[in-house]
Structures are given as structure tokens and as C-alpha cells.
N, C-alpha and C positions, 0 to 999 in steps of 0.2 A: 489715278491707277487703283488706289485702294477702294474707291467707290465702285469702280467697274468690277473688281474681284468680289466685293461684298454683294453687289447686285446679282452677279452670276451665281454666287453661292446661295443667296436667298431663292433665286429662281429654281435651282437644282433641288434645294431643300423642299420647296413647296411641291414640285412635281413628284418627288419621291414620296412625300407624305400623302399626296392624293392617290398615287398608285398603291401605296400600302393600305389605305383605307378601302379602296375598291377591291383589293385582294381579300381583305378581311370580310367584306360583305359577300364576296363570291364564295368564300369558304363557309361562312355562316349559312348562306342560302342553300348550298349543297348539303350541308350537315342537316339542316331542317328538312330538306326534301328526302334525304335518306331515312330520317326518323319517321316521317309521315308514311313513306312507302312500307317500312317495316311494320308500323302499327296497322296499316290497312291490310297487309298480308296476314298478320296475326288475327285481325278481326274476321277476315274471310274464312280462315281455318276454323275459328271458334264457331262462326255461324254455320259452316258446313257440318261440323261435328254435332251441333245442337239439332240441326235439321235431320241428321241421320238418327239421332237418339229419339227424336219425336216421331219419326217415321217408324222406327222399330217398335215403339210403344203402341202406336196405332195399329201396326200389323199384329202385334201380340193380342191386342184387344179384339181384332176381327177373328183371329184364330181361336180365341177363347169362345167366341160366339159360335163359330163353326163346330167346335168340339162339344156340342150338346150331347149328353149321354144317351138320350132317347134316339137321336138321329144315328149315333154310332151303333146302337143295338139294332136298329132297323137295317142299316147297311150290312152288319155282320149276318143278320138273318137272311138277307137277300143273297149274300155270298154263299152261305151254307146251303140254301135252297138250290142255287146254281150248281154247286159241287155235287149235291145229292142227285140232281137230274142228270148231270154228266156221268156220274157213276152208274146210274140205273141204265142209261143208254148203252154203256159199254157192255153190260151184262147181257 
């Protein structure tokens, strides 16, 4: 009888220990997955921010090229000429 109880006890002990180990692995895998997802999300946000800043710098550079002082003077002269012509037509 003692051997039967001992055998059943050992069987229960081994099954519980196996379940505990699988539960630990499950928790560890889910924790690692959550960490990876968080890191990927943060990396995407950083990449998106860097892309925005690079685009803004590029747009600023193109606007600086467009804001050539000689071209601005030419545009303002054209506007002034149009306004003078419109004023002369009204008179």
C-alpha cells in the first residue's frame, strides 16, 4: 500500500512540475513578445519622427532656393505693373 501511495504521489508531483514548467515558458514567451512589440512600436515612432524632420529640412532647403531675392524683386515689379495698369484703366 505504501508503494502505491508513493507511486501516485510521484506521478502527481511530476505532472505538476511539468505543468509549472510549461506555465513558466508560456509566461516568459508572452513577456518577450510584449517587449518586442513595444520596442517595434517605439522604433516605428522614432523612424516616423526622423522622416518628418528630414522632410521638413528638405522642404526648408527648397523654399530657400525659391526665395531668391532677384526673383522676389521681379515678382514684386510684375505685381506693381499690374496694379498700375489696373489703376490707369479705372481712370
